[in-house]
N, C-alpha and C positions, 0 to 999 in steps of 0.2 A: 190296604183297602182303598178302593177308588172313592174320591170325593163325590158327594151328592150334588146334583145340579137340578134346580127346579126347571120345569118346562116353560117355554116362552109363551106369552099370549094368555088369553082367557078362553073359557068354554064358549063354543059357538052356540047359536040358537037362542040367544037372549032377545028380549023385546027391544025394539028400536026406541031409544030414549029421545026426549024432545030436543036435547042439545046435539044429537047426532053422534055422540061418542060411541054408543053401542053399534050403530050402523058401520062406522069406520072399522071397528074391530071385526065385525062379521065380513066386511069386504076383504080385509087383509087375510082372514082365515080362509075364505073361499079362494082367493087368488093364490095363496100358498099351496093349497091342495091341487088346484088345477095346473099350476106351474110344474109341480113335481110329477104329476101324472101324465101331462101331455106336452110339456116343454114350452119354451118361449114363443115359438112360431104360432102355436095354437091358442095361446092365451089372448083373449080380447076383453075389452072393457064390458062389452055387451054380454058376453058369456058369464063374466063374474057377477054382473048385476042380476042376470037371470037366476044364477045359482042362489043368490041371497033373496030374490023375490022383489026387487025394486026396478024402477025404470033406468035406462041407460043414463038419463039426465042426472039422476041422483048420485051416481058414482062420481061424476065430474065436479060435484060440490066438494069432494074430498081429495081427488087426485086428477091432475091435468091430463095424464095419459098413462098407458100401461107401464112405461119405464118409470114414471114417478111412483107408481104403485109398487113395482118390484124394488126400487131403491128404498122405499119405506120399509119393506120387509127385510132387506139386507141390514139397514140401519137398526131396526128393532132387534134383529138377531145379534148384531155386533154389540149393542148395548147390553143385552142379556148376558152375552159372553163376558163382557167387561165386568159386570156385577159378580158373575160366578168366579172369575179369576181374582177379583178384589177380595171376595169373601174367603178365598183359600190362600191368599198371599200373606204368609206369616213372616213379616220382615224381621222380627226379633229372633227367628229360628236361625239355625246354621244355614250357610249358603246352599248346601246340598239339600237340606230339608225343605227350604223354600222352593228350590227348583223342582224337586220331586212333587211337592204339593201342587204347584202350578201345572205341571205336566199331567197329573192325574185329573185335575179339574177340567182341563181342556178336553181330555178323552171323555170324562163323565158328561160334559155338556153336549158333545157331539152325539153320544149314544142316547142321551135323554131327549134330544131335539133333532131327529133325523131329517125332517123336512126343512127346517131352518138351516141345518148344516149343509144340506145339498144346495140350497139357494145361495148361501153365503160363499161356499167354496168349490162346488162341483158343477154348477150350471155354466154353460159357455154360450150365452146369447151374443152372436156375432154382430147383430145390428143394434144392440142396446146403446142408448146415449151414455155419455161419460158419467161416471159416478160423481155426484156433487162433492166439491172440495171440502165442505164442512163435514159431510158424512165420512169422507175418506179420513179426515183427521181424527174423528172419533174412533173409527175402526182401527186406525194405526196404533192407538193406545194399547191394544191387546198385544201386538207384536213387540212394542217398546217395553212393555212390562216384562216379557220374556227376555228381552235384550238386557235389561237391568239385572235379572237373575243369572243370566249366562255369563255376563262380563267378568265376574271374579275368577272364572275358570279358564279364561282365554289369556294366556301369557304372551302369545305371538299371533299375529294375523288380525283379521277384522272380526270383532265380536258379533257384528250383525250377520256375517256369513255363517258363523257358528250357530247363531240363533235360528237362521233359516234352515240349517241342516237338522237341528233338533225338531223344529216345527214340522219339517217334511216327514220325519220318522213318526211323529205323533199323528200327523194327518193321514199317513198311510195306514196306521193302526186303526184309526176310526173308519176310514174308507173301506177297508177289508171287512170289518165287522158289520158295517151298515149294508154293504152290498151282498153279504152272505157268501163271500168268496174265500173266507178263511177255511183252511183244510179241516175237514170234518174230524180228523184224528186229534186236533188240538183243542184244548179247553180254552174258551175265549178269555176268561179272567186270567189264567196263567199266561196266556199269550200277551195280554195287556201288561201284566207285571214285568214280563221279560223285556218287552219293548221299552218300557220306562227305565228299567235298570240299565239296559244296554245304551240307551240314549244318554244317561248320566255318565256311564263309563266312557263313552265316546268323548265327553268333554273333560274327563279326568275327575269327575265329581265322585 
């Protein structure tokens, strides 16, 4: 059974608080939806502000430009993924059980948070500024956690290469399900189970 994963963020449409926290949340939610629907090139600060019902000046109190806004979305998604993996990481379990739990948690997160997953892993904004180093280090924790779980099964070669291979299989599983490209004759949950099992077998787990 796939691990449960809570959705990222908070409900949109709340009143703007005096400290601006609710406005920042609403701006992030609006930007996320517009980015997924229309792509990087068509996302503008003015459009996000209009979607929320504030002036363009107000958005710059929270984000310096649209790349800063998108980076915040990616960082938020990566942190939520980190928490989901942490909650499923049973270090006292057998190495195989630990790796299976993490694999299922990653898939559950992607399926529960399709917009965030697309922004985190599927968007290809060619002109976006470099992802900030501190955010990259936080995001890297997710892959490193998988690396720790994969390492016991790698007797020869580079454990990180093996980790990327497993991540690629899990990513493909999520992408097929989110895009609706999975063959209609296949049961989605059975397909997911098969992908996880074969990923573990690939590593000899």
